[in-house]
C-alpha positions, 0 to 999 in steps of 0.5 A: 523416486518421488516426483518433484511437486509442480507448483504454478505462481499466477501473477509477477508483482511483489507477492508472486515474486516473493513466493518464487524467490522463497521457492528458489531458496528452499529448493537449493537446500531441500527437496526439488520443485517444478515451478512455473511463474505466469505473468500476463504482461511483459514485465515483473513487479506489478506496481512496483517500478523505479524510474531512473533518469537524470539523477532522479529516482522516481518510483511509479508505484509504492516508494517504500514501507513502514519500517515497524513491519520487518518482513520487507526489510528482512528480504532486502538484507537476505538479498544483500541490500542491506547497505541500500536501506535508507529512511525517511527524514523524520526531522522534516516529517511534516504533512499539510492538509489543503484547506480553503486553498491554503496549505495548513500543517498537521500538528507535530507528533501526530500519528495519523489523526492522533496527537501525542503532543497536546501543546503542539496541537493547541499552537496548530491553525489547522483545527477549530477551537471545538475540535481541539476541545474534542481532542482534550476531552477524548482523554478524559473519556477514556473509561467510557471509550473503552467500555463502550467500544463495539464487540462488531467491526465498524467503519473508520468513519464510525471510529474516528467520529466517536473519538474526535468528531467530524472535523478531525474525520474530514480533515485528516482521517478521510484523505489519510485513509483514502490515500492508502486503502482507497475508497470511502472511510464510511465503508472502510473496516477499522479493524482491518485498516487500523488494527493498531488503533483498535488495540490502543482503544481496547487497552487505554480507551483514549487513543491519545493516552494509548499513543503517549504510552507508546512513544514513552516506550522509547521506539525511535525508528524512522517511520519509512524504509526504502532503497537508495536506488529505488524499490526496483532493486528489490524486484531485480534482485529477486529476479536474479535469484529465481531460475529463469526457466521458471518465468513466463512472461506474456502468458495469461492464465484464462481458466482454473479447474480442479481435477483428480486432486490436482489443479489444471491451468488453461493459458494462452500457450496451453493446459498444464497440470499442478499440485499447488497453485499460488494465486498472486493475480490481481483481485478481480483476476483471481476472482474471475478464475475461482468462479468456476471452482468455488462460487461462494469463495468467489462471491466473498472475494468481491469488493470495490476497488479504486484506481490511482494515477501517479504523476512525478515531476523532476525539476532541475532547480529546487529554488524555482519550486519552493514548498514547505518543509515537509513530506507533502500534502493531503487533499480532503474530499470536498476540496475543488482540487482533483488531487488526493495527495502530493508527496515531496519526495526529496524532502521525505528520503535522501538520494532521490534527485540530483544536486539542487533538484526537486521531485514531486509526486501527485496523486489522483485517487478515487473518482478523480483518477477514473476520470484522469484515466480516460485522458492521455499522457500529456493531458494527465500531465497538464492537469497535474501541473495546473492543480499543483500550481493552484497550490504551490504557485507557478511551476517551471517546465519539469526536466522529467515527467512520468505517469503511471496508471494503476487501475483497480489497484487499491481494494477497499476493505469494508466493514466485516472484512476480516470475518469475510476473509476468514470464511474465504480462508475456510473455503480455499482451505477445503480446496486444498493447495490453493493459496491466495496472495496479494493485497486484497486479503491480509494487507497492502503494504510490501511487508504484508505481501512479502510475509504471506508469500513467503509463508504460502511458498513453504506451505506449498512445498510441504503440502 
């Protein structure tokens, strides 16, 4: 009788759990597998965590996902959470940028730094007349931009500068991309982090013309999706569908070796052999484990990663915390604030606060996050309140304060990232039965991680 495949999952974040859930589902209907999930910490979910207190629903990490990517929604529906799905209140979707100490609204109908409505752009006080002219001229340069689009990868900064100039890059491009991907827009790969816009350039030349054509096609789905009770429910539901004997908390994997067509793991509780490894550990941990197996593969995994600190404040009386209508604000590099951004969560999603409440989430990123990480929680909360008060005005004492430290949580996809990842994948494929999962490779959003983890689980079971 054929022995069941032994499969190890290293890491119990969203990627590792998604893989374990898919394996659990498949083994209920197909061949069996002996699966072990190793998580070094005492909890599952990684940076996905929901705090529920006093009627507030506060996310410690991501607060939702991009609706147009289907894989997270499909998972939620499969888990029986379709009634839990809620969407961003896009009728209130407005984002502000901190300019000279004041919040100035981005024009309506903007997708990242690209406006679809030039009349709204012209009426905005965010941009100078020179920047507005650059937007209008971008449409007239459509053939030139299409013809001169580089064959090789380029930085986000260079891409945005080619289309719109430095002011747009500094006011919108840099804070938007830094918040999602971390790092420096002068280093980020445009093909890895802005692929839809690269595709628009190839087809239309002008990003504005491309966005207008896309919107004319009638896509009206809300921009973001989350769960009514918080993303932690997604974690809880997956864990409830995974055999509990598979899960080993507080067990750290310290070494990885390839021996006689099998993988040997050394952990804090012993040594075990497996047929396949699903590597869902954080990028820097995965790189260290692979160093002794394939030095060149580990070298390809070497990339900068930035940290983040999230501070959530729940206020009982929204009237005492007036904020402009919209989803929140961004802070461009070079501003005097330590903040990277702030989200007005009760404006962005419904069902986040008790009646009459207000919920703000402040973010520190990059060098500011590294400085703040050295502080105690009380000091972090004081810094966040002080920075918010300088922008929004005096704040009352919050009912609830949560602080989450996310060190090295945002790998930077530098120029040439896709080519390096293809070279890395070729080396990993040659090792056989090893799968790299997580936000360091093929996307940082929850849908990307779910997609890759499900595919890897299916492949590991077949392989």
